[in-house]
N, C-alpha and C positions, 0 to 999 in steps of 0.2 A: 448559580450560572444557568440561565434558562435558554437552552438551545443546544444543537448538535454540531459536531465536527466530523466531516467525512474525510477520514485519514488516508483514503486510497481510491482515486477516481481517474478514469481516462477521459476527461472532458475534452481533450484534443482529438478524440477519435472522430473519423469522418461521419459517424452516425449522428453527430450533433451539429454538423456544419450549417444545416439549414435553419435550425431553431435554437441556437445556443442561448440567446437572450431570454427566450421564453422558459427554457430549461432552468436557467439560473434564477429567474423570477419565481418560478414554481417551487424551487428548492428553498428559497428564502421564506416563502409563505408557509412551507412545511416545517420551519424552525431551524433551518441550517444557518450556522454562523459563519462557516468557512469550509472550503474543501481544498484538499491537497491534490494537485494535478501531477500524476506520475508519468514518466516517459518510458518508452521501451527501446528507442534507438535514437541516434543523433539527428536523424531526419525530422524528428518531432520537436526538438529542443526550442527552436525559434518560435514555433506556433504556441508552445506552452508559455514561454516568456511573454509573448504578445497577449495571450489570454489573461495572464496575471496582471498585465498593465491595463488591459481593457476593463477588468473587474477588480480594481485595487482594493486590498483589505478583505477580499472574499475568496479569490482564487490564489493559492500559494504554490509556487513551482517546486517540483522535485525533478532533478535530471539524473538519469542513469541508464545503464545498458542492461536489458533483460537477457536471461540465459537462452531464450529462444528468439531468433530473429525472423521476422516475417517481411523481408524486403527483397523482392516484391511479395505480397501476401500469399501467393500460390506456392512460394518456395520457402516453407518453414524449415529452419535448420538450427542446429546448435550454434551458440555464439563462438566467435573467434577473437583473438587479441586484436586483429585488424579492425573489428567493429568498435573496440574501445579506443583505438588510436584516433578515430574521427571524433569521438565524444569528448575526450579529455580537455582539449583546448576550449571547447564551448562551456564546459563545466567551470573551468578556470575563469572564463570571461564573465560569467553570471554568478560567481560564487557568493557575492554579497546579497543576492536576491533569493537564494535557495533556502528552503526550510529543511530539506533532507536530500540525500543521494538515493535515487531510486527511479525506476523499479529495478532492483538487482536481485541476484539469488542463484538458485540451482533448480533445474527441471530435468529429472531423470525419467520422464515419460518415454517408454520404449520407442515411440514413433519419431521422437526428436533425437534420441541418443542411440547411435548405431555401434559405438565402440567405447572403450575405456578412454581413448584420447579425447572424445567429445566431453566426457565427464571431467577430465583433467583441464581442458580448455575453459569449461565453465567455472571450475574452482579458481583457476588463475585470474580470470576476469573478475570474479567476486573478491578475491584477495586484494587485487589492485584497487578496486573501488572502495573496499573497506579502509585501505590506507588513505585514499583521498578524503573520505568522510572524516577520518581521525584528524588529518591535517587541517581540515576546514572546521573542525569541531561541530559536525553535523551528524544526526542520526541516519540510519539506513532504513529504507522502506523495502521490505524483503519478500520475494516470491520463493516458494519452496515446494513445488508440486512433485509428488512422488519422491521427495528428498528431504523430509522433515528432519530426521536425525542427522544426516550428513551436513545439512545447512546449519543447524544449531551448534554442532561440534565445531564446524569451521569458524563460525562467528566467535565462539569462545576461544578457540586456538589463536585467533587473530587479535584477541583482546578487545573485541567490540563490546562496548558497554551500553550503547543506546541503539535499540533496534525495534522495529515494528514488523512482526511476522503476519503478513496479510493472508486471509482466507486459508489458514493452515489446514492441510489435509491429512496430517499425521495423527497418531494415537495421543490421547490425553496424557499418558505417562511420559511421552516424548516432549510434549508441550510443557510439562511441568519442569523439565530440565531447563527450558528457556525461561520460565518464571524464576527459577533459582538464580539464573544469570541476570535477572532484572529486565528481561524483554517483555514487550507488550504484544498482544494478539488482537487483530481487528476482525470483526465479524460482519459478513455481508448479509443482505436480505434473503439470500438463498438458504439461510438457516431454516426457514419454514418448511423446506422440502429436503433437508439434509440431516439424516440421523447422526452422521459423523460430527457435524457442527454442533448439533444439540448436545451430544455427549461431551464434546470439548468444552462448551460453555458451562455445563453442569460442574465440571471439575476445576475450571480456571477461576482464580479469585477475581472478583469484580475489579479490584485495584490493578489488575493487569489486562483489562479488556478495553479496547477502543472500538469505534464504529467505522464502517466503511460501506461503500456500495460497489466498488469495482466497476461502476458504470462504464460502458453499456452492458457488461456481462454480469453474471451472478445475481440476477434479479429474483423477485418472488415467483415469477413464472418463467419456465423454460422458453427459449426462442423469442422472448418479448424484450424489447430494448429496456434496459434498466436505467433509471435516472437517479440523481442525487437526492431527490425528494423522498425516495424510498428508504432513506436512512432510518426513518421512524419504525419501519417494519422490523429492522434488526433490534432496535431498542425495545420495542414492545415484546418481542419474543424472548429476549434476554431477561426482561422483567418477569415474564411468566415462568421461565425455567428457574430463575434465582429466588422467586417468591418475594421480590421487593418491588417497590413502587416504580412506575415509569420515571417519575421525577428523580428518584435516587439513581437510576441507570443513567439518565441524562447528565446529572450533576457529576457523578464519578467518572464516566467515560470522557466527559469534556475536560475535567481536571487532569485526567491521565494524559490526554492529548496535549494539553498545555505544558505538562511536565516533560513529555517526550520531545515536543517541538516548541521550544521556548520562544522562537521568533514570532509565534502567533500571539504572544502576550502583548506585543506592542500595539496590536489592533483589538484583541479580545481581552477585556479586563476580567480577571477572575472574580 
């Protein structure tokens, strides 16, 4: 399997509005076979579906509600059940087109969480979305900032079997609990400047690693727009840490993505 899959990307972000065609073209030239476009709130859902229809067989939609809401952007706050109310009917409407429910999860960063009730709201929103994913037989695309252990524990408690933990910021020992549960971990290009991500990759089995860019965030350089074409940066650094060839990283991470997101197989032949 010659090529990469970007398992977590915000291609619907305003940062790409002016040149999305060029960004997609450059990512294909860099060896990208497909990218999973994740959502953060219901306001993005239609745009993501439209992008998946504009670039069929390349952009695959994931709809879900993020634990931190930025609507409007200057008012970041912890998610509420009301945010989910707006999202559920749209997820139901497009369920046949989705490859995952996401971006969902927990974010216990102090500036977003001012009380235990904020944490509880996040947990309830995640639990409900885990149920939706189970009903639709879809994996979860999961955010877990400053909440690695609580996220993995909650997923296990809810009986979640298929999950991608994106840009995991917890300890390798906590990540290994996720590996035992059968979860996958996607690694962004920011690994080249993150000692935590480097330690994580050193311990994670390659059979549980996927690639992501989280574009436009988590790029090789701080404060510079990240693009899906930078997926190769992740792969090359993983190859270096693991002491295996780039081709091996490409092959295994792509097979991992196809196992976790089986709907991709209809377009991408193993």
